C-alpha positions in Angstrom: 0.1 0.1 0.1 1.3 3.4 -1.0 1.8 5.7 2.6 -0.7 9.1 1.5 -1.4 11.6 4.1 -4.3 10.8 5.3 -6.3 14.6 4.9 -5.8 13.4 1.0 -8.4 12.3 -1.4 -7.2 8.8 -2.8 -8.8 8.4 -5.8 -8.3 4.7 -8.4 -9.2 5.0 -12.0 -10.9 2.9 -14.1 -11.2 3.7 -17.8 -10.2 2.3 -21.2 -10.2 5.8 -23.0 -7.1 7.6 -22.8 -8.6 11.0 -23.4 -10.7 11.0 -20.6 -8.1 9.7 -18.2 -5.8 12.4 -19.4 -8.6 14.9 -18.7 -9.0 14.1 -15.3 -5.4 13.5 -14.6 -5.1 17.0 -15.7 -7.6 18.1 -13.9 -6.5 16.8 -10.2 -3.4 18.2 -10.2 -5.1 21.5 -9.9 -6.6 19.8 -6.9 -4.5 20.1 -3.6 -6.8 17.7 -1.7 -6.6 14.6 -4.2 -4.0 11.9 -5.2 -4.7 9.7 -7.9 -3.1 6.2 -7.3 -3.7 3.7 -10.1 -5.3 4.6 -13.5 -6.3 1.1 -14.7 -7.3 0.5 -18.8 -9.1 -2.8 -18.0 -10.9 -4.8 -16.3 -7.7 -7.3 -15.2 -5.9 -4.1 -14.2 -8.7 -3.0 -12.2 -9.2 -5.9 -10.1 -5.5 -6.0 -9.3 -5.1 -2.5 -8.4 -7.4 -3.2 -5.8 -5.2 -5.5 -3.7 -2.7 -2.8 -4.5 -3.7 0.4 -3.3 -6.1 1.7 -0.8 -8.8 3.7 -2.2 -11.3 6.4 -1.1 -13.2 7.2 -4.2 -12.8 4.3 -7.8 -13.8 6.2 -10.6 -15.6 3.2 -12.7 -16.3 3.3 -16.4 -18.6 -0.2 -17.5 -17.5 -1.0 -21.5 -14.0 -1.8 -20.7 -12.0 -4.4 -23.3 -12.2 -7.0 -21.3 -15.4 -7.2 -19.6 -17.5 -5.3 -17.5 -16.7 -2.5 -15.1 -19.3 -4.2 -12.6 -17.5 -6.6 -11.6 -14.7 -3.8 -10.8 -17.6 -2.7 -8.2 -18.7 -5.4 -7.0 -15.3 -6.5 -6.2 -14.0 -3.1 -4.6 -17.3 -3.0 -2.2 -15.9 -6.6 -1.0 -12.8 -5.7 -0.5 -12.6 -2.1 0.0 -15.6 -1.6 1.7 -15.1 2.1 2.4 -14.2 3.0 -0.6 -16.8 5.3 -2.1 -17.5 3.8 -5.0 -18.6 6.0 -8.7 -19.7 5.0 -11.9 -18.5 7.5 -14.7 -19.5 5.8 -18.0 -21.9 6.4 -21.3 -24.3 4.0 -20.8 -27.6 5.1 -19.1 -30.0 2.9 -19.5 -32.0 1.2 -16.8 -30.4 -2.1 -16.1 -26.4 -1.0 -16.0 -27.5 1.5 -13.2 -29.3 -0.8 -11.3 -26.6 -3.5 -11.6 -23.9 -0.7 -11.1 -25.7 0.8 -8.1 -27.0 -2.6 -6.5 -23.1 -3.9 -6.9 -22.0 -1.2 -4.9 -21.4 2.5 -6.3 -22.5 5.1 -5.0 -22.5 8.0 -7.6 -23.5 7.0 -11.7 -22.2 10.1 -13.5 -22.5 10.6 -17.9 -19.2 11.3 -19.6 -21.0 14.6 -20.5 -20.3 15.8 -17.5 -17.1 19.2 -17.6 -13.6 17.4 -15.9 -14.0 20.5 -13.3 -17.1 19.4 -12.5 -16.2 15.9 -12.0 -14.0 16.9 -9.5 -16.3 18.5 -7.3 -18.7 15.6 -7.8 -15.5 13.7 -6.0 -15.7 15.2 -3.4 -19.3 15.1 -3.4 -18.9 11.6 -3.2 -15.8 11.5 -0.5 -18.1 13.7 1.8 -20.9 11.0 2.0 -23.3 12.5 -1.8 -24.2 10.1 -4.2 -24.1 12.4 -7.3 -26.4 11.5 -10.0 -26.9 13.0 -13.3 -29.9 14.3 -13.9 -30.9 11.8 -16.7 -30.6 9.0 -14.3 -32.1 10.4 -11.3 -35.2 10.8 -14.3 -34.5 7.3 -14.1 -34.5 6.1 -10.8 -37.6 7.8 -10.4 -39.6 6.5 -12.7 -38.6 2.8 -11.8 -39.9 3.5 -8.4 -43.2 5.5 -9.8 -43.8 2.4 -11.7 -42.5 -0.3 -9.1 -45.2 -2.7 -9.7 -44.1 -2.7 -13.3 -41.5 -5.5 -13.5 -37.9 -3.8 -14.8 -38.0 -5.9 -17.9 -41.1 -4.0 -19.2 -39.4 -1.0 -18.3 -36.4 -1.7 -20.3 -37.1 -3.2 -23.1 -39.8 -1.6 -25.2 -40.0 -3.4 -28.7 -38.6 -2.8 -32.1 -41.0 -0.3 -33.3 -40.8 1.7 -30.6 -37.4 1.8 -30.5 -37.2 3.0 -34.3 -39.4 5.5 -33.6 -37.2 6.7 -30.8 -34.3 6.7 -32.4 -33.5 10.9 -34.1 -31.8 11.2 -37.1 -28.7 13.1 -35.5 -28.4 10.2 -33.3 -28.8 8.1 -37.0 -26.3 10.3 -38.4 -23.8 9.4 -35.4 -24.6 5.3 -36.2 -23.8 5.7 -39.4 -21.0 7.3 -38.6 -19.7 4.8 -36.4 -20.9 1.9 -38.7 -18.1 3.6 -40.9 -15.5 3.5 -38.9 -14.5 6.7 -37.9 -13.7 7.7 -34.0 -15.8 10.1 -31.8 -13.4 13.1 -32.3 -13.6 12.7 -36.1 -17.8 12.7 -35.6 -17.6 15.7 -33.1 -15.9 17.2 -36.5 -17.5 16.7 -39.0 -20.9 17.4 -37.4 -19.2 20.4 -36.2 -20.1 19.3 -32.0 -17.9 19.2 -28.7 -16.7 14.9 -28.0 -18.6 14.9 -25.0 -21.3 15.9 -26.8 -20.7 13.0 -29.5 -20.7 10.4 -26.0 -24.2 11.0 -25.3 -25.2 10.6 -28.5 -23.2 6.9 -28.4 -24.5 6.6 -25.3 -28.4 6.8 -26.7 -27.9 4.9 -28.9 -26.8 1.9 -27.1 -29.7 2.3 -24.2 -32.2 2.5 -27.1 -30.8 -0.6 -28.6 -30.1 -2.1 -25.4 -25.9 -3.3 -26.4 -22.7 -2.5 -24.8 -20.4 -1.8 -27.7 -19.9 -0.6 -31.4 -19.8 -4.0 -32.5 -23.2 -4.8 -31.8 -24.8 -1.9 -31.8 -24.2 -2.3 -35.7 -25.5 -4.9 -35.2 -28.6 -4.6 -33.6 -28.8 -1.5 -36.0 -29.1 -3.5 -38.8 -31.4 -6.5 -37.7 -33.7 -3.4 -37.3 -33.7 -1.9 -40.6 -31.8 1.2 -39.1 -29.1 1.2 -41.8 -28.6 0.7 -45.5 -26.8 -2.3 -46.3 
């Protein structure tokens, strides 16, 4: 274990997006009350870090190259009960949200949050708060208001509803994804920020009920949302 002054918030990050890693690290350099102890880019590295450093706040992405970040959340909750866990992801669907909270996460933020906002939310989580993006909070409230309905009924609209809900902009982003463009390239092509593109991607994944680009393309073609 690393010897870090107790006054510092000890943070670990499990995130495979290098740009997001760098943005958060830059923001944390200006935060005198925090220390980034570990940066992992895979599920396996994230699990390993739990045995190497004592953590106050763990930030976890869900879509990792070798599996789900929910496994890291579950392990952190078991191995380091005092650790505060916050999801930072593009996935905003009910299934991912509820699984993360049940696994032990106390916060859930979408990646449309700016790095400086993330710093503020880390402090809030460490102080006992539960930072949740407004869209996610609304979903949780909706779930409780309809607690007489099965979760699957809320989370899985039929194919026709999915087609109707995919907006023109979301379809445009999906077309670019199909052609192999990166988030940065798509942002430049449609004249929006990278965070905005990630928000569109998150919405596409949620509506198609998928967790990767490959699955999104397959499901979209299956539903006739993309040209052959």
